[in-house]
ChimeraX commands (.cxc) that place a marker at each C-alpha (Angstrom):
marker #1 position 0.17,0.02,0.18 radius 0.5
marker #1 position 1.47,3.67,-1.08 radius 0.5
marker #1 position -1.18,6.52,-0.37 radius 0.5
marker #1 position -3.06,7.91,1.74 radius 0.5
marker #1 position -4.84,10.87,1.92 radius 0.5
marker #1 position -6.59,12.41,5.24 radius 0.5
marker #1 position -8.42,15.80,4.61 radius 0.5
marker #1 position -8.77,17.09,7.99 radius 0.5
marker #1 position -12.33,18.50,8.51 radius 0.5
marker #1 position -15.08,20.67,11.43 radius 0.5
marker #1 position -18.35,19.53,11.21 radius 0.5
marker #1 position -20.44,23.00,9.49 radius 0.5
marker #1 position -21.88,24.13,12.85 radius 0.5
marker #1 position -23.30,27.48,13.16 radius 0.5
marker #1 position -21.34,29.68,15.48 radius 0.5
marker #1 position -18.14,27.14,15.86 radius 0.5
marker #1 position -16.73,27.36,12.26 radius 0.5
marker #1 position -15.15,30.44,10.29 radius 0.5
marker #1 position -16.11,32.47,13.23 radius 0.5
marker #1 position -13.71,35.43,11.65 radius 0.5
marker #1 position -15.46,35.83,8.77 radius 0.5
marker #1 position -18.75,36.69,11.20 radius 0.5
marker #1 position -20.48,39.14,11.09 radius 0.5
marker #1 position -19.11,40.13,7.46 radius 0.5
marker #1 position -21.26,37.01,7.15 radius 0.5
marker #1 position -24.33,35.10,9.06 radius 0.5
marker #1 position -22.44,32.39,11.66 radius 0.5
marker #1 position -25.75,29.86,9.42 radius 0.5
marker #1 position -23.89,31.82,5.97 radius 0.5
marker #1 position -20.57,30.98,7.58 radius 0.5
marker #1 position -21.63,27.43,7.78 radius 0.5
marker #1 position -22.95,26.78,4.37 radius 0.5
marker #1 position -19.93,28.22,2.89 radius 0.5
marker #1 position -17.76,26.09,5.13 radius 0.5
marker #1 position -20.31,23.13,3.98 radius 0.5
marker #1 position -19.36,23.88,0.48 radius 0.5
marker #1 position -15.94,23.79,0.64 radius 0.5
marker #1 position -15.31,20.33,1.67 radius 0.5
marker #1 position -17.68,19.30,-0.89 radius 0.5
marker #1 position -15.19,20.62,-3.25 radius 0.5
marker #1 position -12.73,19.57,-1.52 radius 0.5
marker #1 position -13.49,16.05,-1.44 radius 0.5
marker #1 position -14.67,16.28,-5.20 radius 0.5
marker #1 position -10.85,17.41,-6.07 radius 0.5
marker #1 position -8.97,14.20,-3.56 radius 0.5
marker #1 position -11.47,11.87,-5.44 radius 0.5
marker #1 position -9.36,12.33,-8.76 radius 0.5
marker #1 position -5.86,12.13,-7.49 radius 0.5
marker #1 position -7.26,8.20,-7.15 radius 0.5
marker #1 position -5.16,7.65,-4.16 radius 0.5
marker #1 position -5.47,4.17,-2.82 radius 0.5
marker #1 position -7.01,5.95,0.20 radius 0.5
marker #1 position -9.62,8.86,0.83 radius 0.5
marker #1 position -10.10,9.94,4.46 radius 0.5
marker #1 position -11.77,12.07,6.19 radius 0.5
marker #1 position -10.71,13.23,9.82 radius 0.5
marker #1 position -13.59,14.63,11.38 radius 0.5
marker #1 position -14.36,16.46,14.25 radius 0.5
marker #1 position -16.35,16.22,17.29 radius 0.5
marker #1 position -15.81,12.99,17.39 radius 0.5
marker #1 position -20.17,12.53,16.98 radius 0.5
marker #1 position -20.36,14.15,13.73 radius 0.5
marker #1 position -19.78,10.84,11.08 radius 0.5
marker #1 position -23.07,11.22,9.99 radius 0.5
marker #1 position -23.03,14.60,9.15 radius 0.5
marker #1 position -20.34,13.61,7.10 radius 0.5
marker #1 position -21.36,10.46,5.46 radius 0.5
marker #1 position -24.21,12.85,4.23 radius 0.5
marker #1 position -21.90,15.54,3.16 radius 0.5
marker #1 position -19.08,13.19,1.15 radius 0.5
marker #1 position -20.66,10.14,0.19 radius 0.5
marker #1 position -19.46,6.67,0.70 radius 0.5
marker #1 position -16.39,7.68,-1.73 radius 0.5
marker #1 position -14.06,7.97,1.31 radius 0.5
marker #1 position -13.55,6.68,4.48 radius 0.5
marker #1 position -14.30,8.26,8.35 radius 0.5
marker #1 position -11.97,8.72,11.41 radius 0.5
marker #1 position -12.48,11.25,14.47 radius 0.5
marker #1 position -9.75,13.77,15.41 radius 0.5
marker #1 position -8.09,12.48,18.35 radius 0.5
marker #1 position -6.54,14.33,20.59 radius 0.5
marker #1 position -6.00,17.50,22.45 radius 0.5
marker #1 position -4.70,19.47,20.07 radius 0.5
marker #1 position -4.17,20.36,16.05 radius 0.5
marker #1 position -0.92,18.36,16.27 radius 0.5
marker #1 position -1.64,15.34,18.34 radius 0.5
marker #1 position -4.51,15.14,16.06 radius 0.5
marker #1 position -2.13,15.29,13.09 radius 0.5
marker #1 position 0.15,12.73,15.04 radius 0.5
marker #1 position -3.14,10.36,15.06 radius 0.5
marker #1 position -3.76,10.08,11.79 radius 0.5
marker #1 position -0.77,9.95,10.19 radius 0.5
marker #1 position 0.13,6.84,13.34 radius 0.5
marker #1 position -3.58,5.97,12.15 radius 0.5
marker #1 position -2.33,5.54,8.10 radius 0.5
marker #1 position 1.75,4.20,9.08 radius 0.5
marker #1 position -0.20,1.60,11.13 radius 0.5
marker #1 position -2.40,0.20,7.99 radius 0.5
marker #1 position 1.32,0.00,5.92 radius 0.5
marker #1 position 0.68,2.43,3.68 radius 0.5
marker #1 position 4.15,4.31,2.72 radius 0.5
marker #1 position 3.61,8.42,1.90 radius 0.5
marker #1 position 0.55,9.88,3.55 radius 0.5
marker #1 position -0.14,13.68,3.38 radius 0.5
marker #1 position -2.66,15.42,5.38 radius 0.5
marker #1 position -4.53,18.54,3.51 radius 0.5
marker #1 position -7.73,20.63,5.01 radius 0.5
marker #1 position -10.71,21.91,4.27 radius 0.5
marker #1 position -9.98,25.94,3.79 radius 0.5
marker #1 position -8.50,26.34,0.42 radius 0.5
marker #1 position -11.33,25.04,-2.24 radius 0.5
marker #1 position -9.03,26.06,-4.95 radius 0.5
marker #1 position -6.24,24.38,-3.92 radius 0.5
marker #1 position -4.54,23.05,-7.36 radius 0.5
marker #1 position -4.77,18.92,-7.55 radius 0.5
marker #1 position -1.12,18.90,-8.94 radius 0.5
marker #1 position 0.67,20.49,-5.72 radius 0.5
marker #1 position -1.58,17.69,-3.83 radius 0.5
marker #1 position 0.05,15.31,-6.48 radius 0.5
marker #1 position 3.24,16.61,-6.31 radius 0.5
marker #1 position 3.45,16.21,-2.26 radius 0.5
marker #1 position 3.01,12.70,-3.33 radius 0.5
marker #1 position 5.85,12.32,-5.83 radius 0.5
marker #1 position 8.50,14.12,-3.78 radius 0.5
marker #1 position 7.78,12.07,-0.43 radius 0.5
marker #1 position 9.01,9.21,-2.92 radius 0.5
marker #1 position 12.66,10.62,-2.45 radius 0.5
marker #1 position 12.43,12.78,0.85 radius 0.5
marker #1 position 10.87,11.44,3.96 radius 0.5
marker #1 position 9.08,15.42,4.15 radius 0.5
marker #1 position 6.80,17.64,2.39 radius 0.5
marker #1 position 5.10,20.86,2.87 radius 0.5
marker #1 position 2.59,23.58,1.40 radius 0.5
marker #1 position 3.02,26.89,3.60 radius 0.5
marker #1 position 0.06,29.52,3.35 radius 0.5
marker #1 position 0.58,32.87,3.10 radius 0.5
marker #1 position -0.93,33.54,6.84 radius 0.5
marker #1 position 2.22,31.88,8.40 radius 0.5
marker #1 position 0.64,28.29,8.44 radius 0.5
marker #1 position 0.72,25.44,6.12 radius 0.5
marker #1 position -2.12,23.66,3.55 radius 0.5
marker #1 position -0.37,20.26,3.20 radius 0.5
marker #1 position 1.68,18.46,5.05 radius 0.5
marker #1 position 2.53,14.80,3.31 radius 0.5
marker #1 position 5.24,12.22,5.47 radius 0.5
marker #1 position 6.93,9.13,4.35 radius 0.5
marker #1 position 7.17,8.17,7.79 radius 0.5
marker #1 position 5.53,8.82,11.37 radius 0.5
marker #1 position 7.82,12.41,12.97 radius 0.5
marker #1 position 6.00,13.41,16.42 radius 0.5
marker #1 position 8.37,15.71,16.84 radius 0.5
marker #1 position 7.32,17.64,13.54 radius 0.5
marker #1 position 4.15,18.21,16.11 radius 0.5
marker #1 position 5.24,18.86,19.62 radius 0.5
marker #1 position 4.67,22.39,20.92 radius 0.5
marker #1 position 3.82,24.62,18.41 radius 0.5
marker #1 position 1.34,27.78,18.92 radius 0.5
marker #1 position -1.67,26.66,16.38 radius 0.5
marker #1 position -3.58,28.45,14.41 radius 0.5
marker #1 position -1.04,31.73,14.60 radius 0.5
marker #1 position 1.41,32.97,11.87 radius 0.5
marker #1 position 4.29,31.37,13.68 radius 0.5
marker #1 position 3.16,27.60,12.46 radius 0.5
marker #1 position 5.08,27.67,9.43 radius 0.5
marker #1 position 8.47,28.80,11.32 radius 0.5
marker #1 position 7.96,26.38,13.89 radius 0.5
marker #1 position 7.73,23.02,12.13 radius 0.5
marker #1 position 10.37,24.07,9.85 radius 0.5
marker #1 position 12.76,24.48,13.07 radius 0.5
marker #1 position 11.04,21.32,14.14 radius 0.5
marker #1 position 12.50,19.46,10.34 radius 0.5
marker #1 position 15.71,21.06,10.90 radius 0.5
marker #1 position 16.40,19.67,14.04 radius 0.5
marker #1 position 15.60,16.70,13.32 radius 0.5
marker #1 position 17.61,16.69,9.91 radius 0.5
marker #1 position 15.07,15.53,7.72 radius 0.5
marker #1 position 15.53,16.45,3.71 radius 0.5
marker #1 position 12.05,18.31,3.15 radius 0.5
marker #1 position 10.98,19.31,-0.18 radius 0.5
marker #1 position 8.78,22.96,0.07 radius 0.5
marker #1 position 5.72,23.07,-2.06 radius 0.5
marker #1 position 4.60,26.76,-3.47 radius 0.5
marker #1 position 2.47,28.95,-1.46 radius 0.5
marker #1 position -1.07,28.95,-1.39 radius 0.5
marker #1 position -4.21,31.00,0.79 radius 0.5
marker #1 position -6.99,29.69,3.07 radius 0.5
marker #1 position -10.42,31.47,3.24 radius 0.5
marker #1 position -10.56,32.52,7.06 radius 0.5
marker #1 position -11.09,35.79,7.22 radius 0.5
marker #1 position -12.95,38.34,5.34 radius 0.5
marker #1 position -10.25,39.59,3.05 radius 0.5
marker #1 position -9.65,36.12,2.07 radius 0.5
marker #1 position -13.48,35.47,0.99 radius 0.5
marker #1 position -12.87,38.54,-1.10 radius 0.5
marker #1 position -9.52,37.53,-2.58 radius 0.5
marker #1 position -11.25,33.95,-3.09 radius 0.5
marker #1 position -14.38,35.42,-4.97 radius 0.5
marker #1 position -11.49,37.58,-7.51 radius 0.5
marker #1 position -9.76,34.43,-7.98 radius 0.5
marker #1 position -12.47,32.72,-8.34 radius 0.5
marker #1 position -13.95,35.19,-11.75 radius 0.5
marker #1 position -10.60,35.41,-13.31 radius 0.5
marker #1 position -11.14,31.89,-12.93 radius 0.5
marker #1 position -14.11,30.98,-14.73 radius 0.5
marker #1 position -13.47,33.92,-17.03 radius 0.5
marker #1 position -10.21,32.65,-18.21 radius 0.5
marker #1 position -12.02,29.12,-18.51 radius 0.5
marker #1 position -10.67,27.40,-16.15 radius 0.5
marker #1 position -12.58,23.73,-16.10 radius 0.5
marker #1 position -10.75,23.04,-12.62 radius 0.5
marker #1 position -13.54,24.67,-10.39 radius 0.5
marker #1 position -14.79,24.36,-7.01 radius 0.5
marker #1 position -18.36,23.91,-8.30 radius 0.5
marker #1 position -20.19,24.20,-4.99 radius 0.5
marker #1 position -17.78,27.39,-3.73 radius 0.5
marker #1 position -19.11,28.92,-6.50 radius 0.5
marker #1 position -22.98,28.17,-6.40 radius 0.5
marker #1 position -22.64,29.74,-2.99 radius 0.5
marker #1 position -20.93,33.12,-3.91 radius 0.5
marker #1 position -23.01,33.22,-6.77 radius 0.5
marker #1 position -20.27,33.44,-9.05 radius 0.5
marker link #1:1,2 radius 0.2
marker link #1:2,3 radius 0.2
marker link #1:3,4 radius 0.2
marker link #1:4,5 radius 0.2
marker link #1:5,6 radius 0.2
marker link #1:6,7 radius 0.2
marker link #1:7,8 radius 0.2
marker link #1:8,9 radius 0.2
marker link #1:9,10 radius 0.2
marker link #1:10,11 radius 0.2
marker link #1:11,12 radius 0.2
marker link #1:12,13 radius 0.2
marker link #1:13,14 radius 0.2
marker link #1:14,15 radius 0.2
marker link #1:15,16 radius 0.2
marker link #1:16,17 radius 0.2
marker link #1:17,18 radius 0.2
marker link #1:18,19 radius 0.2
marker link #1:19,20 radius 0.2
marker link #1:20,21 radius 0.2
marker link #1:21,22 radius 0.2
marker link #1:22,23 radius 0.2
marker link #1:23,24 radius 0.2
marker link #1:24,25 radius 0.2
marker link #1:25,26 radius 0.2
marker link #1:26,27 radius 0.2
marker link #1:27,28 radius 0.2
marker link #1:28,29 radius 0.2
marker link #1:29,30 radius 0.2
marker link #1:30,31 radius 0.2
marker link #1:31,32 radius 0.2
marker link #1:32,33 radius 0.2
marker link #1:33,34 radius 0.2
marker link #1:34,35 radius 0.2
marker link #1:35,36 radius 0.2
marker link #1:36,37 radius 0.2
marker link #1:37,38 radius 0.2
marker link #1:38,39 radius 0.2
marker link #1:39,40 radius 0.2
marker link #1:40,41 radius 0.2
marker link #1:41,42 radius 0.2
marker link #1:42,43 radius 0.2
marker link #1:43,44 radius 0.2
marker link #1:44,45 radius 0.2
marker link #1:45,46 radius 0.2
marker link #1:46,47 radius 0.2
marker link #1:47,48 radius 0.2
marker link #1:48,49 radius 0.2
marker link #1:49,50 radius 0.2
marker link #1:50,51 radius 0.2
marker link #1:51,52 radius 0.2
marker link #1:52,53 radius 0.2
marker link #1:53,54 radius 0.2
marker link #1:54,55 radius 0.2
marker link #1:55,56 radius 0.2
marker link #1:56,57 radius 0.2
marker link #1:57,58 radius 0.2
marker link #1:58,59 radius 0.2
marker link #1:59,60 radius 0.2
marker link #1:60,61 radius 0.2
marker link #1:61,62 radius 0.2
marker link #1:62,63 radius 0.2
marker link #1:63,64 radius 0.2
marker link #1:64,65 radius 0.2
marker link #1:65,66 radius 0.2
marker link #1:66,67 radius 0.2
marker link #1:67,68 radius 0.2
marker link #1:68,69 radius 0.2
marker link #1:69,70 radius 0.2
marker link #1:70,71 radius 0.2
marker link #1:71,72 radius 0.2
marker link #1:72,73 radius 0.2
marker link #1:73,74 radius 0.2
marker link #1:74,75 radius 0.2
marker link #1:75,76 radius 0.2
marker link #1:76,77 radius 0.2
marker link #1:77,78 radius 0.2
marker link #1:78,79 radius 0.2
marker link #1:79,80 radius 0.2
marker link #1:80,81 radius 0.2
marker link #1:81,82 radius 0.2
marker link #1:82,83 radius 0.2
marker link #1:83,84 radius 0.2
marker link #1:84,85 radius 0.2
marker link #1:85,86 radius 0.2
marker link #1:86,87 radius 0.2
marker link #1:87,88 radius 0.2
marker link #1:88,89 radius 0.2
marker link #1:89,90 radius 0.2
marker link #1:90,91 radius 0.2
marker link #1:91,92 radius 0.2
marker link #1:92,93 radius 0.2
marker link #1:93,94 radius 0.2
marker link #1:94,95 radius 0.2
marker link #1:95,96 radius 0.2
marker link #1:96,97 radius 0.2
marker link #1:97,98 radius 0.2
marker link #1:98,99 radius 0.2
marker link #1:99,100 radius 0.2
marker link #1:100,101 radius 0.2
marker link #1:101,102 radius 0.2
marker link #1:102,103 radius 0.2
marker link #1:103,104 radius 0.2
marker link #1:104,105 radius 0.2
marker link #1:105,106 radius 0.2
marker link #1:106,107 radius 0.2
marker link #1:107,108 radius 0.2
marker link #1:108,109 radius 0.2
marker link #1:109,110 radius 0.2
marker link #1:110,111 radius 0.2
marker link #1:111,112 radius 0.2
marker link #1:112,113 radius 0.2
marker link #1:113,114 radius 0.2
marker link #1:114,115 radius 0.2
marker link #1:115,116 radius 0.2
marker link #1:116,117 radius 0.2
marker link #1:117,118 radius 0.2
marker link #1:118,119 radius 0.2
marker link #1:119,120 radius 0.2
marker link #1:120,121 radius 0.2
marker link #1:121,122 radius 0.2
marker link #1:122,123 radius 0.2
marker link #1:123,124 radius 0.2
marker link #1:124,125 radius 0.2
marker link #1:125,126 radius 0.2
marker link #1:126,127 radius 0.2
marker link #1:127,128 radius 0.2
marker link #1:128,129 radius 0.2
marker link #1:129,130 radius 0.2
marker link #1:130,131 radius 0.2
marker link #1:131,132 radius 0.2
marker link #1:132,133 radius 0.2
marker link #1:133,134 radius 0.2
marker link #1:134,135 radius 0.2
marker link #1:135,136 radius 0.2
marker link #1:136,137 radius 0.2
marker link #1:137,138 radius 0.2
marker link #1:138,139 radius 0.2
marker link #1:139,140 radius 0.2
marker link #1:140,141 radius 0.2
marker link #1:141,142 radius 0.2
marker link #1:142,143 radius 0.2
marker link #1:143,144 radius 0.2
marker link #1:144,145 radius 0.2
marker link #1:145,146 radius 0.2
marker link #1:146,147 radius 0.2
marker link #1:147,148 radius 0.2
marker link #1:148,149 radius 0.2
marker link #1:149,150 radius 0.2
marker link #1:150,151 radius 0.2
marker link #1:151,152 radius 0.2
marker link #1:152,153 radius 0.2
marker link #1:153,154 radius 0.2
marker link #1:154,155 radius 0.2
marker link #1:155,156 radius 0.2
marker link #1:156,157 radius 0.2
marker link #1:157,158 radius 0.2
marker link #1:158,159 radius 0.2
marker link #1:159,160 radius 0.2
marker link #1:160,161 radius 0.2
marker link #1:161,162 radius 0.2
marker link #1:162,163 radius 0.2
marker link #1:163,164 radius 0.2
marker link #1:164,165 radius 0.2
marker link #1:165,166 radius 0.2
marker link #1:166,167 radius 0.2
marker link #1:167,168 radius 0.2
marker link #1:168,169 radius 0.2
marker link #1:169,170 radius 0.2
marker link #1:170,171 radius 0.2
marker link #1:171,172 radius 0.2
marker link #1:172,173 radius 0.2
marker link #1:173,174 radius 0.2
marker link #1:174,175 radius 0.2
marker link #1:175,176 radius 0.2
marker link #1:176,177 radius 0.2
marker link #1:177,178 radius 0.2
marker link #1:178,179 radius 0.2
marker link #1:179,180 radius 0.2
marker link #1:180,181 radius 0.2
marker link #1:181,182 radius 0.2
marker link #1:182,183 radius 0.2
marker link #1:183,184 radius 0.2
marker link #1:184,185 radius 0.2
marker link #1:185,186 radius 0.2
marker link #1:186,187 radius 0.2
marker link #1:187,188 radius 0.2
marker link #1:188,189 radius 0.2
marker link #1:189,190 radius 0.2
marker link #1:190,191 radius 0.2
marker link #1:191,192 radius 0.2
marker link #1:192,193 radius 0.2
marker link #1:193,194 radius 0.2
marker link #1:194,195 radius 0.2
marker link #1:195,196 radius 0.2
marker link #1:196,197 radius 0.2
marker link #1:197,198 radius 0.2
marker link #1:198,199 radius 0.2
marker link #1:199,200 radius 0.2
marker link #1:200,201 radius 0.2
marker link #1:201,202 radius 0.2
marker link #1:202,203 radius 0.2
marker link #1:203,204 radius 0.2
marker link #1:204,205 radius 0.2
marker link #1:205,206 radius 0.2
marker link #1:206,207 radius 0.2
marker link #1:207,208 radius 0.2
marker link #1:208,209 radius 0.2
marker link #1:209,210 radius 0.2
marker link #1:210,211 radius 0.2
marker link #1:211,212 radius 0.2
marker link #1:212,213 radius 0.2
marker link #1:213,214 radius 0.2
marker link #1:214,215 radius 0.2
marker link #1:215,216 radius 0.2
marker link #1:216,217 radius 0.2
marker link #1:217,218 radius 0.2
marker link #1:218,219 radius 0.2
marker link #1:219,220 radius 0.2
marker link #1:220,221 radius 0.2
view
């Protein structure tokens, strides 16, 4: 077994997801937008033809919600751990314990993330043990490993602009070879949402066929 993609997602509950988008949009609209992000991320992932795709969901009682949103083409795994680092450690352990050789984790905040970036992550993991895709806000949209590397997730200031830099420091301390993917953007703030609108409009006008259809419809573009 070789390739395993894990998609981290939260249940789209109003007031619990995309909270920085309010009051720019209502909590209900923010949750509906995030639901579109989830659906589009799954749609992109299914084009990869990975050996296994799993939605790692939170909270741990939300599997029924995700089965409704994502269908039967993916597996489901509750996130386990007190912070994001612990949850990613446990997700990677789940994969490697099952014998997979290359595992990539992505989130659900980047509905326009190019499929080619995820493919590149799997490709480079045949040559280096770690790959990471930085976001413009100081975090990362993707991390991939070819073996368990718990130290990369320790003592990170999660949900801050320090995440990417601190993770690079952990990788350097562990003396691991690294491949850095092109940067991309998350949609967490009103400015990010407006950038997404402009980006989607330009993609549509240019005839790009890899469009996040649910997000397009929600934003009426």
